[in-house]
C-alpha positions in Angstrom: 8.5 -5.6 21.1 9.8 -5.7 17.5 10.9 -9.2 17.8 7.5 -10.4 19.3 5.7 -8.3 16.5 7.5 -10.0 13.8 7.8 -13.5 15.1 11.6 -13.3 15.9 12.8 -11.5 12.8 11.9 -8.0 11.7 11.3 -7.8 7.9 11.3 -4.1 7.1 11.9 -0.8 8.6 9.0 0.8 10.7 7.5 3.8 9.0 4.5 5.9 9.7 3.9 8.3 12.6 6.8 10.1 14.4 7.3 7.3 16.9 8.2 4.9 14.1 11.3 6.9 13.5 12.7 5.9 16.8 11.8 2.2 16.0 13.5 2.6 12.6 16.7 3.8 14.2 16.6 1.0 16.8 16.2 -1.6 14.1 19.4 -0.7 12.3 21.7 -0.2 15.3 23.0 -3.7 14.9 23.8 -3.0 11.3 25.7 0.1 12.2 27.8 -1.7 14.8 28.8 -4.5 12.3 30.0 -2.1 9.7 32.1 -0.2 12.4 33.5 -3.5 13.5 34.7 -4.0 9.9 36.2 -0.6 9.8 33.8 0.6 7.2 33.5 4.4 6.9 29.8 5.3 6.5 26.9 7.7 7.3 23.3 6.7 7.5 20.0 8.7 7.4 17.2 6.4 8.4 17.6 3.6 5.9 19.9 5.4 3.4 23.7 4.4 3.6 26.6 6.2 2.1 29.9 4.4 2.3 33.3 6.2 1.8 36.5 4.4 0.7 39.7 5.4 -0.9 39.5 2.6 -3.6 36.5 1.3 -5.6 37.2 -2.2 -4.4 37.0 -1.1 -0.8 33.6 0.6 -1.5 32.5 -2.7 -3.2 33.5 -4.6 -0.1 31.6 -2.3 2.2 28.5 -2.7 0.0 28.9 -6.5 0.1 29.2 -6.4 4.0 26.2 -4.2 4.3 24.0 -6.3 1.9 24.9 -9.5 3.7 24.4 -8.1 7.1 20.9 -6.6 6.3 19.8 -9.9 4.9 21.2 -12.1 7.6 19.9 -9.9 10.5 16.6 -8.5 9.2 15.7 -10.2 5.9 16.3 -6.9 4.2 17.9 -6.4 0.7 19.6 -3.4 -1.0 17.6 -1.5 -3.6 19.6 -2.2 -6.8 18.5 0.9 -8.5 20.0 3.0 -5.7 23.1 1.0 -5.1 26.2 2.1 -7.0 29.8 3.1 -6.7 30.6 6.8 -7.6 33.8 8.8 -7.6 34.1 11.6 -5.1 33.7 14.2 -8.0 30.5 12.6 -9.3 29.1 12.4 -5.8 29.7 16.1 -5.2 28.2 17.1 -8.5 25.1 15.0 -8.2 24.4 15.4 -4.4 26.0 18.6 -2.9 24.2 21.1 -5.0 23.1 24.6 -4.2 19.6 24.4 -2.8 16.7 25.4 -4.9 14.6 28.5 -4.0 11.8 26.2 -2.7 14.5 24.2 -0.5 15.8 27.6 0.9 12.3 28.6 1.8 11.7 25.4 3.5 14.9 25.6 5.6 14.3 29.2 6.5 10.8 28.3 7.8 12.1 25.3 9.9 14.8 27.5 11.4 12.1 29.8 12.6 10.4 27.0 14.5 13.6 25.8 16.1 16.2 23.0 15.9 13.8 20.0 15.8 13.2 19.0 12.3 10.5 16.6 13.2 8.1 18.7 15.4 6.9 22.0 14.4 5.7 24.4 17.1 2.4 26.1 17.2 2.0 29.4 15.4 0.5 30.8 18.6 3.7 29.9 20.5 5.9 32.0 18.2 7.0 35.5 19.3 5.8 38.6 17.3 9.1 38.6 15.3 8.8 35.1 14.3 5.2 35.5 13.3 6.1 38.3 11.0 8.8 36.2 9.4 6.3 33.3 8.9 3.6 35.7 7.5 6.2 37.0 5.0 5.9 33.6 3.3 2.7 33.4 1.2 1.8 29.8 1.9 -1.4 30.0 -0.2 0.7 31.1 -3.2 3.3 28.4 -2.4 0.5 25.7 -2.2 -1.1 26.9 -5.5 2.2 26.8 -7.3 2.9 23.3 -6.0 -0.5 22.2 -7.4 0.2 23.8 -10.8 -2.0 22.7 -13.7 -1.3 19.3 -15.3 0.0 16.2 -13.6 3.2 17.6 -12.2 2.2 18.1 -8.6 5.1 19.1 -6.5 4.3 16.5 -3.7 7.3 17.3 -1.7 6.3 20.9 -1.4 2.7 20.1 -0.6 3.8 17.6 2.2 5.9 20.4 3.5 3.2 23.0 3.7 0.2 20.8 4.8 2.1 18.2 6.9 5.3 19.8 8.3 3.7 23.2 8.8 0.2 21.9 9.9 0.6 23.5 13.3 0.4 26.9 11.6 -3.4 26.3 11.2 -3.8 28.4 8.1 -7.6 28.5 7.3 -6.9 30.3 4.1 -5.5 27.1 2.7 -8.6 25.1 3.2 -10.4 26.0 0.0 -7.4 25.1 -2.1 -7.0 21.7 -0.3 -10.6 20.8 -0.7 -10.6 22.0 -4.4 -7.8 19.6 -5.2 -8.6 16.6 -3.1 -8.4 14.1 -5.9 -4.8 15.3 -6.9 -3.8 15.1 -3.2 -4.7 11.4 -2.7 -0.9 10.4 -2.8 -0.3 12.7 0.2 -3.4 11.9 2.2 -1.3 11.7 5.4 -0.4 15.4 5.1 -4.0 16.4 4.3 -5.1 14.5 7.5 -2.4 16.2 9.5 -3.5 19.6 8.2 -7.1 19.2 9.1 -6.3 17.6 12.5 -4.9 20.9 13.7 -8.2 22.8 13.3 -9.9 22.4 16.6 -12.1 25.4 17.0 -13.6 26.0 13.6 -17.3 27.1 13.4 -19.7 24.1 13.2 -20.9 25.1 9.7 -17.3 25.1 8.6 -16.6 21.6 9.9 -19.7 20.3 8.3 -18.6 21.6 5.0 -15.1 20.2 5.4 -16.3 16.9 6.6 -18.7 16.5 3.7 -16.0 17.3 1.1 -13.4 14.9 2.7 -15.9 11.9 2.7 -17.5 12.6 -0.7 -14.8 10.7 -2.7 -15.1 7.8 -0.3 -18.9 7.7 -0.6 -19.3 8.5 -4.3 -20.1 5.2 -6.1 -20.3 6.9 -9.5 -16.6 7.7 -9.8 -13.6 5.5 -9.1 -13.2 5.5 -5.3 -9.9 6.6 -3.9 -7.4 4.2 -2.5 -7.4 2.6 1.1 -4.5 4.9 1.9 -6.7 8.1 1.4 -9.7 6.5 3.0 -7.9 5.5 6.2 -6.1 8.8 6.7 -9.3 10.8 6.1 -11.3 8.7 8.5 -8.6 9.3 11.1 -9.6 13.0 11.0 -13.0 12.1 12.3 -11.5 9.9 14.9 -9.5 12.9 15.9 -12.3 15.3 15.9 -15.1 13.7 17.7 -17.2 16.8 17.3 -17.2 16.8 13.5 -20.2 14.4 13.4 -21.0 13.0 10.0 -21.9 9.8 11.9 -24.5 8.6 9.4 -21.8 8.9 6.6 -19.3 7.1 8.7 -21.7 4.3 9.3 -22.4 4.1 5.5 -18.6 3.8 4.9 -18.5 1.1 7.4 -21.3 -0.8 5.8 -20.4 -0.3 2.1 -16.5 -0.8 2.1 -15.0 -4.1 1.2 -11.8 -3.3 2.8 -11.1 -4.5 6.4 -8.6 -1.7 7.0 -11.1 1.0 5.9 -14.0 -0.6 8.0 -11.7 -0.6 11.0 -10.9 3.1 10.6 -14.7 3.9 10.1 -15.4 2.0 13.4 -12.6 4.0 15.2 -14.1 7.2 14.0 -17.5 6.1 15.3 -16.0 5.3 18.6 -15.2 9.0 19.2 -17.9 10.8 17.2 -20.7 8.2 16.9 -23.8 7.9 18.8 -25.8 4.9 20.4 -27.5 4.4 17.1 -24.2 3.7 15.4 -23.0 1.6 18.2 -26.1 -0.6 17.8 -25.5 -0.9 14.1 -21.9 -1.7 14.5 -22.3 -4.5 17.0 -24.6 -6.4 14.7 -21.5 -7.0 12.5 -19.2 -8.2 15.3 -19.8 -11.9 15.0 -18.7 -12.0 11.3 -15.9 -9.4 11.7 -12.2 -10.2 11.2 -9.7 -9.9 14.1 -8.5 -6.6 12.5 -12.0 -5.0 12.8 -13.3 -6.6 16.0 -11.2 -4.4 18.4 -12.3 -1.2 16.6 -15.8 -2.3 16.8 -15.6 -3.1 20.4 -14.4 0.4 21.0 -17.2 1.7 19.1 -19.7 0.2 21.5 -18.6 2.7 24.2 -21.5 4.8 22.9 -24.0 2.2 24.4 -25.4 2.9 27.7 -23.2 1.7 30.6 -25.5 -1.2 31.8 -26.5 -2.1 28.2 -22.8 -2.4 27.2 -22.0 -4.6 30.3 -24.8 -6.9 29.5 -23.5 -7.0 25.9 -20.0 -7.7 27.1 -21.1 -10.6 29.3 -22.9 -12.3 26.3 -19.7 -12.1 24.2 -17.6 -14.0 26.7 -14.4 -12.7 25.4 -11.2 -14.7 25.8 -8.8 -12.5 23.9 -7.1 -10.1 26.4 -6.9 -7.2 23.9 -10.5 -7.4 23.1 -11.5 -7.5 26.8 -9.4 -4.4 27.3 -11.1 -2.7 24.4 -14.5 -3.6 25.8 -13.6 -2.0 29.1 -12.4 1.3 27.4 -14.7 4.3 27.7 -12.7 6.2 24.8 
């Protein structure tokens, strides 16, 4: 799949949702095997390599083999700012430090949830003892501290609380998140993960949250957020089909100049839109890019059954993926 996706050679390590970690590991298996065949002693975490050797020249040899293999096999290069040879003493002093209080708290919380570092259990699945341990951590205070005044946002802490601990579904964090949306643009993925966990909020609450999340995207007076923020926030409305805001989603679809944002707006309307939005979206199909067409075809699922079948016959689709999207009922 990776070979076909990249046209024969994979340039880059897949990053993104949890499944990409497996792909990332698979991509570098051949690099690991090559290093082992040369007798190079190393450890790797995702795409970070640490090579161990008795002499500096042996370490440099390992770096050279690694760099050449990465480039020849995958078109990748070493990041020069992170590539260096250190003595064992320097390595210990710079990397094997005692964890900070924040890091100790993170590790303690993750231990409560089990051994899997990537998947956090639901709060409801914890026993009473575990719930008491979790409740002992004031997550609201931790988040407020991470969003301290000024520009020094502790994004690692914010990502941990909103992303890694999203399954806790702590509604008391919602006001803080909404009040600091502009400062949270760089961690929009964690913001989206946080709100995707709230499935049973009252309708008036989801209306308030939805309006706040979409406001930066729709506000033409201020500088609009990046595509990164827009795409992740729109994915929340795709996830929660009952959060409505269909008119605002259609407005995003019409007004954006970004193909990627338009695609995510169409995907959101595919789950939360109505027939009215589907009719509006299909009018843009003939001039849409391939990136948007599949999402727009999914959005037409809100048309009546016969109406959609008639529409599909008129399109005379030849692309197999587009035909599959047209058959989908979401």
